[in-house]
C-alpha positions in Angstrom: -2.1 9.3 4.4 0.8 10.6 2.1 2.8 11.9 5.4 2.7 8.4 6.8 3.9 7.2 3.2 6.5 9.6 3.2 7.7 8.5 6.8 7.6 4.8 5.8 9.4 5.5 2.5 12.2 6.7 4.5 13.5 3.2 5.0 16.0 3.1 2.5 19.4 1.3 1.3 20.7 -1.9 1.1 18.9 -4.0 3.4 15.3 -2.4 2.6 15.7 -2.8 -1.5 13.1 -4.8 -3.0 10.6 -4.8 -0.2 7.2 -5.9 -0.6 4.0 -4.9 1.5 2.0 -7.8 2.8 0.0 -6.2 5.4 -0.9 -2.8 6.9 -2.9 -1.3 9.3 -4.1 2.3 9.3 -5.5 3.7 12.8 -6.7 6.9 14.0 -5.0 7.6 17.1 -6.0 9.7 20.4 -4.8 13.2 20.0 -2.0 12.9 22.4 0.0 10.9 19.9 2.9 12.9 18.8 3.9 13.1 15.0 7.3 10.8 14.1 9.5 11.7 11.4 11.1 8.5 11.0 9.6 5.1 11.0 9.7 3.1 14.4 11.1 -0.4 13.7 9.2 -2.8 15.8 10.1 -6.1 14.2 13.1 -6.9 12.0 14.9 -10.2 10.8 16.3 -11.2 7.4 13.1 -11.8 5.8 10.6 -9.5 7.4 10.4 -5.8 8.5 7.6 -4.6 10.9 7.5 -0.7 11.3 5.3 2.2 12.4 4.7 5.6 11.8 2.6 8.3 13.3 1.1 11.6 11.9 -1.8 14.1 12.7 -3.3 11.6 15.0 -3.0 8.6 12.5 -0.9 5.4 12.7 0.5 3.3 10.1 1.9 -0.3 11.0 3.2 -1.9 7.8 4.7 -5.5 7.4 7.1 -5.7 4.6 9.0 -8.8 3.3 12.8 -7.6 2.7 13.4 -10.2 -0.2 11.1 -11.7 -2.1 11.2 -15.7 -2.3 13.2 -17.2 -5.1 11.5 -17.9 -8.1 8.6 -15.8 -7.6 6.2 -15.0 -10.4 6.3 -11.6 -11.6 2.6 -10.8 -12.9 1.8 -9.8 -16.3 -0.4 -6.9 -17.5 -3.8 -7.9 -18.0 -6.1 -6.4 -20.8 -7.3 -2.8 -19.7 -10.9 -2.4 -19.3 -11.4 1.4 -19.8 -15.2 1.2 -18.2 -14.9 3.7 -15.1 -16.8 3.6 -12.0 -16.8 5.1 -8.5 -15.2 1.6 -7.4 -13.3 0.8 -10.5 -9.5 2.5 -11.2 -7.0 1.9 -13.6 -3.4 3.2 -12.0 -1.2 4.1 -14.9 2.4 4.5 -15.1 2.4 8.2 -14.5 0.3 7.5 -11.4 2.9 5.7 -9.8 5.9 7.6 -11.0 4.0 10.8 -9.4 3.4 9.0 -6.5 6.6 7.5 -5.4 8.4 10.8 -6.5 6.2 12.8 -3.7 6.6 10.4 -1.2 10.1 9.6 -1.8 9.8 5.9 -2.3 12.9 4.4 -4.4 11.8 0.8 -4.4 13.2 -0.2 -7.9 9.9 -2.1 -8.7 8.1 1.0 -8.8 10.4 2.4 -11.8 10.0 -0.3 -14.2 8.5 0.0 -17.6 5.3 -1.4 -16.1 5.8 -0.6 -12.7 4.5 -2.3 -9.5 1.6 0.2 -8.0 3.0 0.8 -4.6 0.8 -1.0 -1.8 0.8 2.8 0.0 -1.0 4.2 -3.2 -3.6 1.3 -3.0 -4.1 1.7 0.8 -4.6 5.5 0.0 -7.0 4.7 -2.8 -9.4 2.4 -0.7 -9.1 4.6 2.3 -10.4 7.7 0.3 -13.4 5.6 -1.0 -14.5 4.1 2.5 -16.6 6.3 5.2 -15.0 9.2 6.8 -15.8 8.0 10.3 -13.5 4.6 10.1 -11.4 4.2 12.9 -9.0 1.5 11.7 -8.5 -0.4 8.2 -6.4 -3.5 8.2 -5.3 -4.6 4.4 -3.3 -7.8 3.5 -1.9 -7.5 -0.1 -2.3 -10.9 -2.1 -0.9 -10.3 -5.4 0.9 -7.2 -7.1 -1.4 -4.5 -9.0 0.7 -3.8 -12.3 0.2 -0.2 -13.9 -2.6 -0.8 -16.5 -4.5 -3.3 -14.3 -7.9 -2.7 -13.7 -9.2 -2.8 -10.2 -12.6 -3.1 -8.5 -13.3 -2.0 -4.9 -16.0 -4.0 -3.3 -17.1 -3.2 0.3 -19.7 -5.2 2.4 -20.1 -5.7 6.2 -16.9 -4.2 7.4 -15.1 -6.1 4.6 -13.0 -4.8 1.9 -11.4 -6.1 -1.4 -9.5 -4.8 -4.3 -10.0 -7.4 -7.3 -9.2 -7.3 -10.8 -7.3 -10.3 -13.2 -6.8 -11.5 -9.3 -7.7 -10.8 -5.9 -4.9 -8.0 -4.9 -6.1 -6.7 -1.4 -8.4 -7.9 1.3 -9.1 -6.6 4.6 -11.6 -5.3 7.2 -12.5 -1.7 8.5 -14.3 -0.7 11.4 -16.1 2.7 12.2 
């Protein structure tokens, strides 16, 4: 999963600064798929980018907003619930900075004093807490998770959600 995030993070520079993931689809691919070391751009316009990466028989298709809407509300950090469980997590600033350094993500929203948790880190967390035999995972990102937010993952009947002070991520997985 980190290799796919590294490939996607190669989209850098002026037109890609400030991107925000709104949807991502991870798939287990047939063995014949070749690794890509640069993201494949499927669709691009002034406000949206869709790209895909392949690595070790996995693919990741990501839809990103290129420029957040004017007047977008910056989420505030909620009170942290320190009770931890298998389906709860709190991503701290160090977690975010370590992840973005490893994958090469230079988006400034992940460098703030209270950074936005990268969508790829949330995808990795969710995927790692689902059964190993899943073939596809589709996620929609509803609200930003800020470092310090407590999140709780819930699954039922192929549906997955990550909630906390708001509904952060919703999606489906297929076995």
